[in-house]
N, C-alpha and C positions, 0 to 999 in steps of 0.2 A: 389707902385704898378708897376708890370711890364708894360713896353710900349707896350708889344705885347698882350694886353687885346683884346678879339675879342667879339664883339657884336653878339648875335646868336638868333634866332627865335623871333625877334620884331615884334609886329603887330600893325596895326593902325586900329581903329574902324571907318571905313570911314564915317559912318552917323556923328558922333560927332567928328571926326578927333581926338580921344582922344587914347593915348597910353594905350593898355590893358595888353601887356605881353612883358617883355624884360629880357632875362636871359643872363648874360655874364660869359666868361670863362677866368679864369686868372691862366695861368699855374704855376706850381711850379718852383722854381729856377733851372736853367739849369747850369752844370759844364762846365769850358773850361779848358783844359790843356795846360799851356804856354810852348812854346818851342818845341811843337809837329809839324812837317811837314809832311804830308804823312803818320802818324803812326811811325816816326822816330824822336828822340830828336836830338835838335841841341846843346843841352849841353854835357857836360861829366858826366859819370855815377856817379861821387862823388858829383856832384853839387846838390843844394837844388832842390827839385819838388815842383814847384808852380803851384797852381789852383786857379780859382777865380769863382764865380757865377754871374750871369747877374742881380740880384737883391738881397737885403737884404733878410736875412733867420734868423729863430730862432736857436741859436747855440746849445742849448739843444735837438734839433731834428736830428743833422747832426751824421751820422755815416758812415765812410769812411774806405776802406781797400785798400791796395794794394797786389795784389797775382800774382803768376807766371800764365801766361796765354798760355802756350804751351800747344798743344792737349794732350799729353803723360802725363801731371800732372792734368790739372784742366777741359778741356774742352773736351766733348765727340764729335763725327764727327758730331753731330746736332746741336752743338753749346751750350749746356746746360753745366753749372757749377756744381761741384761736390756736392753742396750742394742744388741744385734746383730739384724739382718733376720730376720723370721719368729720371733722369739721367742715361745715359747707357742703358735705356730701350730697343731702337731696337736693340742693339747688342746681349743683353741677349735672346731677342726673337728670333735672327736670329742663335742662339748657339755658337756665337762668344766669349763668356765667358767659354767656356768649351775647353779641350784639354790643351796639355802642354804650348802653347803660347796663352793665353787670350788676347784679346784686352786691351790696358792699361787703359781704363775707368773701368774696370771689377774690378780691384784690388786697385783702387784709394780709399783712406779712408777720404779724405776730401780736402780743399784747402790749397794749398801751399802757406800760407800767410807770407808776410814780415813786414808790418805795419798795425795797427789798431787803430782808433780813435773813441771814444764815446764822443760826446758833452755833453751828458746829466751829465756824471762825470768829464769831462775835462780831460778823462784817455786815455793815448797812450800807445801802446805796439810796440816795434821793432823799435822804433824811436821817435824823437821828432815833435810834430806838434803845429804850432803857428797860431792862428787864429786871423786876424785883419779886421774886418769888413767882405767884401765880399771875401777877399784875405785870403789863407792859404798856408803856408809854411811847407813842410814835408822834414824831414832830417832823412833818414833811417839808423839804426844802422850799417847795412851791406850796402854797395853800391851796386846797380843793376849790374848785370854781361853783358859785352857786348854780344850782339846776342841774349839773352834771351829775348821771349816775356814776357811783364808784362800787368797787367789791374789794372786800378784804378776803383773801385766799390763805388759809393754812394748809400747807402742802402734805400729802400723805407721810407717813413716818414718824409723827409725831408720838412719843411713849410717854407713859406716865412712870413713876418709880419702880413698878413692878414688872415693867416691860411689855405692858399691852400697848399695840401699835396700832395707828390709824391706817386704814387701806384706801381711803378715798378722800378727795379734797373736801374741806369744810368752806363753804362759800356765804359771806352775808354782803348784801346789797345795802348801800346807805346812799344819801343825798341830803344837799343843804339847802334851805329855802328862806335864806335871810334877806328878804327885801321887802319894801312896802309899797302899796300902790302909789303912781306919780305919773307926771307927764311921760308920754309914751309916743313914739313914733310908728307903732303897730298900726296899720291901716284896717279899717272895715272892709270886708269882703270875703270871697270863697277861700277856703283852706281845705286841705286833706290831711287826716290824722291817722296813723297807724300804730296801733297798741298791740304789743306782745306780752301777754299776760301768761307768765311762764308757770308759776307753781300751781298744784291744783286748787281748789276744784274745779275751776273753770278754764284750764290750760288750753288756751286758743289764741288766734289773732282777730283783733277787731279792726276793720277798716271803717273809716267814717268820713263823709264829707261833712262840711261844716260851714255854715256863715256866721262871721262874728262881727257883731256891732260893738265897735271900739269908740268910748269916748277917751280921746288922746289927751285931753286936759285932766283928767281926774284919774285916768288909768284903769276905770272899770270897763268890763265887757260884758256882753250876753252874746251866747251862741247857741243856735239849734243845729244838733247833730244827726245826720240821717244814715243809716246803714248804707254800706257800698258792697255790691255784689259783682260777681262774675255771672252774667247770663246769656242765653243763646241768641239775645238781641244784638250781640256784638259780632256775631258770625259772618254778617253781609259786609262787613268792612273790606275795603280794597287792601290786598296783602294777606289776608286770612286763608288758611288751608281751606279747600273745598270740601273735605270729607269728616269734618269735626263730628257729625252726628248730635248725640245729646250732651257731648262735651262743649267746651267753651273755647273760641279762638282767644289766644293770648298772642299779641302782637310785640310786647315788650318783655325781656330784652330782644326776643327773636321770635317769629312765627312758629306757633305750635298748637296743638290742641290739649286742652287740659281739664280736669276735672272741675268743676264749679267750686268746690271747697279747697283748691290748691292755695296755699299760703303765697303771699307776695315776697319776693326776695328782696324787694327795694321799693321806697316810697314812690320813686320816679315811674312804677308800673301803674301808677293811678289811672292811666287811660284805658286799663283793661278792667276797669270798675264802672259802674253806673249807680247813682242814687235811687234807692228803693224804700219808700215809707210804710208801706202798708204790709201786714202780714199775709201768708204765711213766711215771705221773703225777707220782709224789713221791718223797719223800727226807727223811730225818732226819740229824741230826749233832749230837753234843755239843760245848759250848763251856764255857769257864770262865774266870773272871777276878776283878777287884777292884773296888772301889766305896769311896767316902769322901764325906763331907760337906764342901764346901770353904767357905773363909772368905767368898766372895762370896754365899752363901746357895743355891748350887746345889748338885747333888750329880754328882760324876765317875763314869764308868764305864769301864774299859778291860779289856785282855786282855794276857797275855804272848803270845808267838808260839804259834800253835797250827795245827794242819792241818785242811783241810776236803776230804773226799774223798767225793765223790757220783757216782752213776751215773744218768743222765737218758735214758730211752726203753726200748723193747723189745728183745728180740733182742741182749742185749749191750750196747746202748744207747751213749751217749756218756760217757765217765768224765772228769770234771772234778776236777782236783787242784790245790789252793790251798796252796802251801808258806809256811809262817811267815806266817799271817794275823795282823795285829794291828788291833784295834779301839779306839777312843778316841772318848768322848762326854761330853755334860753334860746333867743332866736338872735339871728343876723342876716343881712342882706349879703347875696353873693355878687358875683361880677356881672349877672345879668339883672340884678335888681330884685330878684325873688328872695322872699323870707323863706328861710330854713332854720329848723331847730330840732332839739332832741331833749329830753327829760325823763322824768320818773311818774310812776303813778302808784299809790298806796290805796288799799281799800281794807277797812278795818273788819268788815264781815260781809262773807258772800253767801248767800242763800240760793237754793234751788228748789222752786215750788215751794218756798217757806221754810226750807229746813236748811239748817248748816250755821256753824258759828266760827268757821275758819278765816283768818285773814290773807289777803295775798298781795303780791306787789307785781310790778312789771316795767317795761322800758316803753318809750313812745318816740316817734320822730313825726313831724309835721312841716307843711310848707304852704306858702300862698299859692295861688292859681291865677292865671292870668285871664283877662275876659274871653281872649280866643280859646282857652282850654276850657273855661266854663261852658261856651257855647257848644264846643265839641262833646263834651260830657253830656250835656241837657238834650243833645239833638237825638239822643237814642231812648227818650221817653220822659223822665222826671226831671224837675229842675233841681238844683241846690237850693233847699228851702230856707227861708229866712226866719227869724224870730217873729211870732205872731201869724205867720202864714198857715200854719197847722197847728193842731192841739194834740200834742204827744198823749195826753190822758184820754183823749176822745177816740183813740184808735182801737 
């Protein structure tokens, strides 16, 4: 029996001091991923993946899978997986599945699965799975990739030895960050970053223009990140609806009037955003990190722990402090020469107006911008600021 058994709704008949009702709640087994610190694995990608449960369970009731967890493949901006109800529903309702560049979730046909195990048949796909009591060792046939977000899923129906059964999925995100700074092909220039921070307390989407100064010899980079916003300054563009009013014109993936707070369905919608550095609408912050060309032909990018301290809104606004933020990702050039990548973000502690101790994680996608795209974005107001051009602490 679980040590966390909780007594509930116990009553005492005062006249006879007789117990007349007592119900107990015994939660189903809970999974733990070993070697995961802040969402990042401390082991190398080729090592065994080890998980365990906090109590004994019926092996025949166990079904687990490891899938790719980056937003562009499995998770829609609201956090649902591709095989869950209403997956990509908000994007379809907003028209983000129409046009030449639909949101990634619109064309996703299912989970990008690497390992699956069914305890009822003791059958594994995509790797070897060994069950020893509460401990399970997973050896994928294909080693996980550096900087790619993954997710361990324990399916509903897992039962302990007393028959207590889980009703929802258990999901644990993780990634590997095993590379050192070195020679890198990543160029200096303008980029766009899209962060989906899923868990509380800051559950939201962060859109950022950035200028990265990259030392391709040492693999070190410094970047200035500027908030990207939908504003009515974009409503005068050719092709925009004529009646957006206080709403904002969206041209990508198709013309529409949307609220300024509408989430992006795809990073390719960056043209519907402009950089704004000053409050109450905008902010900037500095970041620095490392990059290196990797043996698989991609280029890794990452950061040591760094703080993000921004204030959003007027009259004092809301101060958001992200303590010990870590970013890890992987990029490659597509057929047009554009750099595209995805990765993970981990924040050890999030504080709202100085309060809070909760950690959080998220996924991110990012890409380089062409000179023409930079000019188009900057034509509506502010530039994509470079390190040294503004003082984030002075705003």
